[in-house]
C-alpha positions, 0 to 999 in steps of 0.5 A, spaced: 510 500 458 515 498 464 512 498 471 516 497 477 513 497 484 518 500 489 518 501 497 517 508 499 520 507 506 525 503 509 532 501 507 533 502 499 527 506 498 526 510 492 524 516 496 531 517 499 535 515 492 533 522 489 530 529 492 526 527 498 522 533 498 521 533 490 519 525 491 514 526 497 511 532 494 510 528 487 507 522 492 502 527 495 500 530 489 498 523 486 494 522 493 490 528 493 489 529 485 488 522 483 485 519 489 482 512 488 478 513 494 477 521 494 474 521 501 480 519 504 483 525 502 479 528 507 481 524 513 486 526 519 492 522 520 490 519 527 496 519 532 495 512 533 495 510 526 501 505 524 504 505 517 506 498 515 508 499 508 508 505 503 510 503 495 510 507 489 509 505 482 514 507 477 513 508 469 521 508 468 523 514 472 516 517 472 512 516 479 505 514 477 502 511 483 502 511 490 499 507 496 500 505 504 498 499 508 496 502 515 493 500 521 488 504 525 487 501 532 481 505 533 477 502 527 471 498 529 471 494 523 478 491 519 483 495 522 489 494 517 487 497 510 490 499 504 490 507 504 492 513 500 492 510 493 493 515 488 494 513 481 494 516 474 488 515 470 491 511 465 494 506 470 488 505 474 487 498 472 485 492 476 492 488 475 496 494 477 491 496 484 492 488 485 499 488 484 500 494 489 496 491 494 500 484 494 506 488 494 504 492 500 502 486 504 508 482 502 513 488 504 509 488 511 511 481 514 505 481 517 504 475 522 497 471 523 494 475 528 490 479 523 486 475 518 484 480 513 486 486 510 481 491 507 483 492 500 483 499 496 476 498 494 473 496 501 474 488 499 477 483 504 483 480 502 486 474 506 492 475 510 497 470 507 500 469 513 493 467 517 491 460 518 484 459 516 481 453 519 480 448 513 484 452 508 492 450 506 496 456 508 500 459 502 507 458 501 511 464 504 516 467 500 523 467 502 527 474 502 532 474 497 
């Protein structure tokens, strides 16, 4: 199994490298048919929701997962969250979910104003760009 996580939006994204409608439908099917959090499939998309990042997980040429990082300003708790995770059952491992979350966060180029992100399972993930008093900052990756 050779997995790859690719961008689904922005420059050099996986969606635009093929039939856009077919690829978007495959992502949507994963979200609705294999949602990690089925309750999210019932949520409306609020007008003020901001899409920070969107990724797909590929096993060769087959799309096996999808997820987004969104900001919901109206939420009273953690506003930035991993949303819309859809993964085929054989790929639902902690390793793949964590790698997908990390790539969504890395791709978003977050600043330090948002200390935490809500993970796919509701846990809090520290924003690597945030400055937590008493904790050393994680080194930032340089763009290739």
